[in-house]
C-alpha positions as CSV (number, residue, x, y, z in Angstrom):
1,M,-25.1,2.7,23.1
2,E,-25.2,6.5,23.5
3,T,-26.5,8.4,20.5
4,L,-23.3,10.4,19.9
5,E,-21.2,7.3,20.2
6,A,-23.4,5.5,17.6
7,I,-23.0,8.4,15.3
8,R,-19.2,8.6,15.8
9,T,-18.6,4.8,15.3
10,K,-21.2,3.9,12.6
11,R,-19.6,2.7,9.4
12,A,-21.1,1.6,6.1
13,V,-20.8,-2.2,5.7
14,R,-21.1,-4.0,2.4
15,Q,-20.0,-7.5,3.4
16,F,-22.2,-9.6,5.6
17,T,-22.1,-13.0,7.3
18,S,-24.9,-15.5,6.5
19,E,-26.2,-15.3,10.1
20,P,-29.9,-14.2,10.1
21,V,-31.0,-11.2,12.2
22,P,-33.8,-12.1,14.6
23,D,-37.3,-10.9,13.7
24,E,-37.6,-8.9,16.9
25,V,-34.5,-7.0,16.1
26,I,-35.7,-6.3,12.5
27,E,-39.0,-5.0,14.0
28,K,-37.1,-2.6,16.2
29,I,-35.1,-1.3,13.3
30,L,-38.3,-0.8,11.2
31,D,-40.0,0.9,14.1
32,A,-37.1,3.4,14.4
33,G,-37.7,4.3,10.7
34,R,-41.4,4.7,11.4
35,R,-40.7,7.1,14.2
36,A,-38.5,9.4,12.1
37,Q,-39.4,13.0,11.8
38,S,-41.1,14.2,8.6
39,S,-42.4,17.5,7.2
40,K,-45.8,18.3,8.6
41,N,-45.8,14.7,10.1
42,S,-46.6,13.5,6.5
43,Q,-44.7,10.2,7.0
44,P,-44.4,9.9,3.2
45,W,-42.8,6.4,3.3
46,H,-43.5,2.7,3.0
47,F,-40.9,0.1,3.8
48,V,-40.6,-3.2,1.9
49,L,-38.8,-5.7,4.0
50,I,-37.0,-8.3,1.9
51,K,-35.4,-11.5,3.4
52,D,-35.9,-13.9,0.5
53,R,-32.5,-14.7,-0.9
54,E,-33.6,-14.8,-4.6
55,R,-35.4,-11.5,-4.3
56,L,-32.4,-10.0,-2.7
57,K,-30.2,-11.1,-5.6
58,E,-32.7,-9.7,-8.1
59,L,-32.8,-6.4,-6.3
60,S,-29.0,-6.2,-6.2
61,Q,-29.1,-5.9,-10.0
62,C,-31.3,-2.8,-9.9
63,G,-28.6,-0.3,-9.0
64,R,-25.0,0.5,-9.6
65,Y,-23.0,-0.6,-6.6
66,A,-25.9,-2.4,-5.1
67,E,-24.3,-5.9,-5.1
68,H,-24.1,-6.0,-1.3
69,I,-27.9,-6.4,-1.1
70,A,-27.5,-9.9,-2.4
71,D,-25.6,-11.1,0.7
72,S,-27.5,-9.1,3.3
73,A,-29.6,-10.8,6.0
74,F,-32.4,-8.4,5.0
75,T,-32.9,-5.3,3.0
76,V,-35.4,-2.5,3.4
77,V,-36.6,-0.6,0.3
78,I,-38.0,2.8,1.2
79,L,-40.8,3.9,-1.1
80,Q,-42.1,7.4,-1.0
81,T,-45.6,8.8,-1.7
82,V,-44.1,12.3,-2.5
83,D,-40.6,13.3,-3.5
84,W,-39.4,14.5,-0.1
85,A,-35.8,13.2,-0.1
86,F,-35.1,14.8,3.3
87,D,-37.9,12.8,5.0
88,I,-36.7,9.6,3.4
89,G,-33.2,10.3,4.5
90,Q,-34.4,10.8,8.1
91,A,-36.2,7.4,8.0
92,A,-33.0,5.8,6.6
93,A,-30.8,7.4,9.2
94,Y,-33.0,6.4,12.1
95,M,-33.1,2.8,10.9
96,Q,-29.3,2.6,10.4
97,L,-28.6,4.1,13.8
98,A,-31.0,1.8,15.5
99,A,-29.5,-1.1,13.8
100,W,-26.0,-0.1,14.8
101,D,-27.2,0.3,18.4
102,L,-28.5,-3.3,18.2
103,G,-25.3,-4.7,16.8
104,V,-26.5,-4.9,13.2
105,S,-24.5,-3.3,10.4
106,S,-25.9,-1.6,7.3
107,G,-25.1,-0.1,3.9
108,L,-27.1,2.2,1.6
109,A,-27.8,1.3,-2.0
110,S,-29.3,3.5,-4.7
111,L,-31.7,1.8,-7.0
112,H,-30.9,3.5,-10.3
113,D,-33.1,1.3,-12.4
114,Q,-36.6,2.2,-11.2
115,E,-38.3,-0.2,-13.5
116,C,-36.2,-3.1,-12.2
117,A,-36.8,-2.2,-8.6
118,Q,-40.6,-1.7,-9.1
119,K,-40.8,-5.2,-10.6
120,V,-38.8,-6.8,-7.8
121,V,-40.8,-5.3,-5.0
122,Q,-44.1,-5.2,-7.0
123,A,-44.7,-1.6,-5.9
124,P,-47.5,0.5,-7.3
125,A,-46.4,2.7,-10.2
126,D,-47.2,6.0,-8.3
127,L,-44.6,5.2,-5.5
128,N,-41.1,6.4,-6.0
129,L,-38.3,4.1,-4.8
130,Q,-34.6,5.0,-5.0
131,I,-33.1,3.9,-1.7
132,A,-32.5,0.5,-0.2
133,I,-30.6,-0.3,3.0
134,A,-28.9,-3.7,3.3
135,F,-28.6,-5.0,6.9
136,G,-26.8,-7.8,8.5
137,Y,-23.9,-8.8,10.7
138,A,-20.6,-7.5,9.4
139,A,-18.4,-10.2,7.8
140,N,-15.4,-8.1,9.0
141,P,-15.5,-5.7,11.9
142,P,-15.9,-2.1,10.7
143,H,-12.7,-0.1,11.0
144,P,-12.7,2.2,14.0
145,P,-13.0,5.9,13.3
146,K,-9.7,7.3,12.0
147,P,-8.3,10.4,13.6
148,G,-8.8,13.2,11.1
149,G,-11.2,11.0,9.0
150,R,-13.7,13.9,8.8
151,R,-13.1,17.5,8.0
152,K,-12.8,19.7,11.1
153,L,-15.8,21.8,12.2
154,D,-14.0,25.0,11.4
155,Q,-13.7,23.9,7.8
156,I,-17.4,23.4,7.3
157,V,-19.2,25.7,9.8
158,H,-19.6,29.4,8.8
159,P,-21.0,31.4,11.8
160,E,-23.8,33.8,10.7
161,V,-22.6,34.2,7.1
162,W,-20.4,32.4,4.6
């Protein structure tokens, strides 16, 4: 899939089939996140890969609107060594676009309850974790892009000044 086509057609998915994603596909997705750009090449992330059904259910209780984690084929929790949200966002975006290119859908989840999430993933207390990405094969095909579904460029781009 071409990059621009992946960006245009990618949709958040929160309902997954029970079909497992092959390990070699999961590794490619994780490797895409590893390759994301970061400030000063700091790479301030660690990824916790969760496939265990019980652990996925526990993690789904750690955030509002995170229920879709429970039914995912796997979820990646992104932990950060420093609070650089932009870098974490880059890793998340790279993984999601790679997954979409490989036929795997995804949906973000915020882990609002830090204590709960830390307990589930058994992370060191000095690591920050707020983002998880649920991955799997979509239970229903994502809707195609709607004409006019996004604001037009001239509504959001301000050449030179506001």
